[in-house]
C-alpha positions, 0 to 999 in steps of 0.5 A: 481100893474102893468098893464101887464107883459110888465110893470113888465119886463120893470121895471126889466130891469130898475132895472138891469141897475141901479144895483139894486138887483132884481128878476122876480117872475114866477109862474107855474103849477097853473090851474085856468081857464081862466087865469091860464092854468099851463103855466109859468107866471110872477106875480111879481118883487122883488126888494131889499134890497135897500133903498126907495130912490134907488127904487123910480125911478123904482117903482113910477109909480106902485100902491102899494097894 
């Protein structure tokens, strides 16, 4: 769980710099006022396949839910 989109994007950049396979998950066309108005929004970061040890430097500051 990240505090905001900036935290996800920062983690994404760190994964790229570390050479880890990763992808930003972007949802769009969801309408649920007031948070979703149909605009694209980054909702998650997929990392892997990698070992836990390789991912740990990037994901250690996030709360797993």
